[in-house]
N, C-alpha and C positions, 0 to 999 in steps of 0.2 A: 389364677397364679400357679396352680398345681400342674395344671395341663402344659403352660408354657414351660416349666421347668422339667417334666417328664419327656416334652417334644425335644428341648435342648439336650436333654441326657441320651437319647436315643440317637441322636444326629452326632453326637460325641463318639458313641459307641460304634456306629457306622463307619466314622473317619477312621478311628482306630484299627477296625477290622480290615478296612482299605488299606491302610499303610502295612500292615501285617502281610496282606495278600501281595503288595507291591515287593516287599521285602522277600517273600518267599519264591515270587519269580525272578527276581534278581539273582538270588542264591542259586537257582537252577542254572543259570548261566554262568556261574562262578563270580557274581559279582555283589559285593556285600556292602550295602550303603551305611549300615550301622544304627543306632538308636538315634532319637530324637523326631521331632515333628515342626520344626520351625524352618526358618530361611535355609539355614546350613544344609539340613536334611534334604529339602527339595532341590538345592544345588547339586546334591551328590546323586539323588535319583536321575536327574536331568541328565547326568552323564551316561546314564545306561539308555537313553534313547538311542545313542548311536551304535549299540550293539545289534549286529543283525540278527534278526528274528526275535528280537524283544522290543526294538522301538516303537513298534505300533501298538502293542499291548500297553506298554508303560504311558504312551501318550493318551490312549483312552481313559485310563484309570486315573491319571492325573487330572484330566477333565472333569472327571465325576468327582474328585477330591475337591477341586476349586469350588464346585457349586455347593458342596457339603459345607465347605468352610465360610461360604457367604450365608448360608441359611444358618449356621450357628452364630455368627456375627449377628444376623437379623433377630434371632431369638434372644441374644444377648442386650440389643436395644430395646427389645420389648419389655424385656425383665427390669431394665433400669427405667422404662418409665411406669411400669406397675409399682416399683419399690419407691419411685418418687411420689407416687400419689397415694403410698400407704404410711400412716403414722406408725404402725408397728415395724416396719422395715427401718424408719428412720429412726426408731429407738435403739433396736436391735445393732445396727451398723454403727452405734456410738462404740461398740465394743472392738478393739484391734483385732483384725484377722477375721472378722465376720463381714462378709460382701454382700452382695446383691442377692446371690443364689441360696447361700446359708439363710440370710434373715428372711427372704421370702418363702423358702420351704419350711422353715421352722414356724414363720408366722400362719401359714396355711395349713399345717399339720396340727397345731395347737388349737387354732380358730378361736374358741373361747377360753380365755385363762381359767375362768372358773371352773372349768371341768376338772381341774386337779385341786384337792383341797390343801395340799401342800406342795411346794416347788420342786422338793427332793423327789417326788412320784414321777416327774418329766424325765430323768433319766432312765427310771426302770420302763418306762412307756416305750424309750427309742431303743431298749433292749441294750443298755450301757452299763447295767449293774451286774456282778459275778453271780453264777449258778451257786446255789447253795444245796448241799445235801445233808438232811439230818436223819439218821436213823440208828435207835438205840445209843451206842456209845460213840458211833460214828458223828463227825461235824466237820466238812470240808467245803472249801470255796472253790469253785473253778474259774473257768473263763467267762466272759460276758455273754449273757442269753441270746444277743443278736436276734430279739423279737421286735416287733413293732415296724415302724418305717424306716426300711433299709436306707433310703435315699436320704433322708435327714441325718441318719445315725452317720452315714460317710460323709456327708457335708460338715457335719461337727467334729469329725475325726480330721477331717482337712484342715478346718478353722483352726483346731487345737495344733496341727502340726505347724501352720502359718505362724502361731503366736510363738511357738517354742524355736521356730529354725530361721524365720524370717523377719518378724518385727524387731525392730531396733530399740523400741520402747522399753523401758524397765517399769513394771507396775506388780502390785501385790500378786496379783493371778499368776502373772508368769514367773514370778519368783517362787510361787509356792510349787507349780508344776516343775521348775528346773529342778528343785530339791528332791522331787521324786523320781526326775531322769537320774540324777547322780546314784540315788541308793538303788532302784530298781530296773532302771533302763528307760530308754526313749520311748520305746513302744508302750510299755505300762504307762509312761508319763501322759503319752497323746490320749490315751482311753481314759485316764483319770481325769484329764482336762476336759476332755469332750463331755463326760458326764457333769463336770462341775458348770461348763458353759451352758448345757440343757437346763440346770436348776437355776443359774443365774439370769438365764433370757426368759425363762418363765416368770420369774419374780420381776422382773423389768416390764415384762407385758401386764402382768397383774396390776402392778404398783404405777405403771405409766411413767416409771423415772428412767433417766438417762445412766449410762455407764459411768461409774467414778472409780479411777485408778487408783 
């Protein structure tokens, strides 16, 4: 499960690097295709094929990009198969905003829920708790530690963002995070929600229970 997720991550990074390389080449010829990665972006890139001195290079890079995209789709297919055969993934995906990648990565990283005596330890394990410094009269709290599995931490953060900005459902967890966003900003709300998701997801795996909105 982890190897499939890692392979997909590297493929996506390679595609992003290639997109940036294409943008850079276009810029040297005075053409700026802009941001994006979907159909509209490719249509803008295709216009650069007709620029003298640039067309052959862009055509070659687009060919490599198309192969990368196909391989990413293949890894997505494999991950869906893995998730469909995993009870842990099926449990975790009952949470709105938690998809195949997040559930699979979290389940693989936790492995055995009994590793943690308390679910709240899961947040610290994935580096989602604030740094704390205590010395004499000083006692301050800083940014999150960012220790542990960076891939799972990133996916939890993305799941939190999905709940806050894309999910149309209204449920207690989202309402709680939205209140934090109003007080302290969306970024801090995402981190707080990612940490809360880690705790909830561990408890769900430990107890074998589904998410209850």
